[in-house]
C-alpha positions in Angstrom: 16.1 20.9 6.9 15.1 20.1 10.5 18.1 20.4 12.8 17.7 16.8 14.0 18.3 15.5 10.4 22.0 15.2 9.4 23.1 15.7 5.8 23.8 11.9 5.5 20.3 11.1 6.8 18.9 13.6 4.3 20.7 11.5 1.6 19.0 8.4 2.8 15.6 10.0 2.8 16.2 11.4 -0.7 17.2 7.9 -1.9 14.1 6.3 -0.3 11.9 8.9 -2.0 13.3 7.8 -5.4 12.8 4.1 -4.5 9.3 4.0 -3.0 9.1 0.2 -2.9 11.9 0.2 -0.4 15.6 -0.6 -0.2 17.7 -2.9 2.0 20.7 -1.8 4.0 23.0 -3.3 1.4 21.2 -1.5 -1.4 21.4 1.8 0.4 25.1 1.2 1.2 25.9 0.3 -2.4 24.1 3.3 -4.0 25.5 5.9 -1.6 28.9 4.3 -1.5 29.2 4.1 2.3 29.5 1.2 4.7 26.7 -0.9 6.1 27.8 0.1 9.6 27.4 3.8 8.7 23.9 3.1 7.3 23.0 1.1 10.4 23.9 4.0 12.6 21.5 6.4 10.9 18.4 4.1 10.3 17.4 3.8 14.0 17.3 7.6 14.4 15.2 8.0 11.2 12.9 5.2 12.4 12.5 6.6 15.9 11.6 10.0 14.5 8.9 8.4 12.3 10.5 9.2 8.9 11.0 5.6 7.8 9.6 2.2 8.7 10.2 -1.5 7.8 8.9 -2.4 4.4 8.2 -5.7 2.8 10.8 -8.5 2.9 12.7 -8.9 -0.3 13.1 -12.5 -1.5 16.6 -13.6 -2.3 18.4 -16.8 -2.9 19.0 -17.0 0.8 16.7 -15.7 3.5 14.4 -12.7 2.9 16.0 -9.3 3.4 14.4 -6.5 5.4 13.8 -3.3 3.5 13.0 0.3 4.6 10.5 2.7 3.2 9.4 6.3 3.8 6.4 6.9 6.1 3.8 9.7 5.5 5.9 11.9 7.8 9.0 11.0 5.7 7.1 12.1 2.5 6.1 15.3 4.2 9.7 16.0 5.1 10.2 17.3 1.6 9.3 20.9 0.6 5.7 21.5 -0.6 4.3 24.5 -2.6 1.2 25.0 -0.5 1.7 28.8 -0.2 2.0 29.2 -4.0 -1.1 27.0 -4.6 -3.1 28.8 -1.9 -2.2 32.2 -3.3 -3.3 31.1 -6.7 -6.7 30.0 -5.4 -7.2 33.2 -3.3 -6.2 35.5 -6.2 -8.7 33.7 -8.4 -11.5 33.8 -5.9 -10.9 37.4 -5.2 -10.9 38.3 -8.9 -14.2 36.4 -9.3 -16.0 37.3 -6.1 -14.5 40.6 -4.9 -13.0 41.4 -1.6 -16.2 41.5 0.5 -17.5 38.2 -0.8 -14.1 36.6 -0.2 -14.3 37.8 3.5 -17.7 36.2 3.8 -16.4 33.0 2.3 -13.4 32.8 4.6 -15.7 33.5 7.6 -17.7 30.5 6.6 -14.6 28.4 6.4 -13.6 29.6 9.9 -17.1 28.6 11.2 -16.9 25.2 9.5 -13.5 24.5 11.2 -14.9 25.8 14.5 -17.9 23.5 14.4 -15.6 20.4 14.2 -13.8 21.7 17.4 -16.7 22.9 19.5 -17.2 19.7 21.4 -13.9 20.4 23.2 -15.3 23.7 24.5 -18.7 22.6 25.7 -19.3 23.1 29.4 -16.1 25.1 29.9 -15.7 28.6 31.4 -14.4 31.4 29.3 -10.9 31.1 30.9 -10.9 27.3 30.2 -12.0 27.9 26.6 -9.2 30.4 26.1 -6.7 27.8 27.4 -8.1 25.2 25.1 -8.0 27.7 22.2 -4.4 28.5 22.9 -3.5 24.8 22.6 -5.4 24.5 19.3 -3.6 27.7 17.9 -0.2 26.3 18.9 -1.1 23.0 17.2 -1.9 25.0 14.0 1.5 26.6 14.2 1.0 29.9 16.1 3.7 30.8 18.6 1.9 32.4 21.5 3.9 34.9 23.5 1.4 34.8 26.3 -1.1 32.0 26.9 -3.5 34.5 28.3 -3.5 38.2 29.3 -6.4 39.9 31.0 -7.7 43.3 32.0 -10.9 44.2 33.8 -12.9 44.2 30.6 -11.0 41.9 28.1 -8.8 38.9 27.6 -6.0 38.9 25.1 -4.2 36.3 23.0 -0.9 37.3 21.4 1.1 35.4 18.7 4.6 36.5 17.6 4.0 34.8 14.2 1.3 34.5 11.5 0.9 31.1 9.9 -0.5 32.8 6.8 1.9 35.7 6.8 2.8 35.8 3.1 -0.8 35.2 2.0 -2.2 37.6 4.5 0.1 40.4 3.3 -1.4 40.1 -0.2 -4.9 39.2 0.9 -5.9 40.7 4.3 -9.2 38.9 4.0 -7.4 35.7 5.2 -7.5 37.1 8.8 -11.3 36.6 8.7 -10.8 32.9 9.0 -8.9 33.2 12.3 -11.2 35.9 13.7 -14.3 33.7 13.0 -12.7 30.6 14.4 -11.8 32.3 17.7 -15.1 34.1 18.0 -17.1 31.0 17.4 -15.1 28.7 19.7 -15.2 31.2 22.6 -18.7 32.4 21.8 -17.4 36.0 22.3 -16.9 39.1 20.3 -13.3 39.4 19.3 -11.2 42.1 17.6 -7.8 41.8 15.9 -6.2 44.8 17.4 -2.7 44.2 16.0 -1.9 42.3 12.8 1.5 41.4 11.4 0.2 41.4 7.8 -0.6 45.1 8.3 2.8 45.9 9.7 2.3 45.0 13.4 5.0 43.3 15.4 2.5 40.5 16.4 -1.0 39.3 16.0 -3.1 40.3 19.1 -6.7 39.2 19.6 -8.9 41.2 22.0 -11.6 39.1 23.6 -14.5 40.6 25.5 -15.2 39.3 29.0 
């Protein structure tokens, strides 16, 4: 659970997940057995964080009542089994294609992703491209320990985490996607000189100058 979500707020999100059409403050209060004031204290925080939004007005004998519904971010708050699904696909592909063909396939995926991002890199120097790449990698979930390190002959990017760690431990071919993505966006030869999936303490990419 994210640290900014309290147990009570989690209860509200759970409830709205089960009532996708939306609930009013009174309905949330009655179902959870807590006061309206307590609910009203939590809703603004959930709304400000983008987990809920105002839904359709409910018609009553009096004036219409405002309801609250989950947003897409609210739906994505709940656990997903992407890693399990991805592992199932990779295992099946590897069994059918073999390791080398899977590498080629993942390289193509890396190139496809790179092509959608290349406009951000056009007309930029290598150093500017590396800075842009670092931003993209962080958006993908990498925690870069250094934005950029350089020697006379090479630049380096280093991440203290691997966003595919569990998958990459079982299928080292996954690393081909990142290697191709980085190489294509920088238009440089790169080498993965340290890999967490193979027992390294970080993932370190060596980029030729």
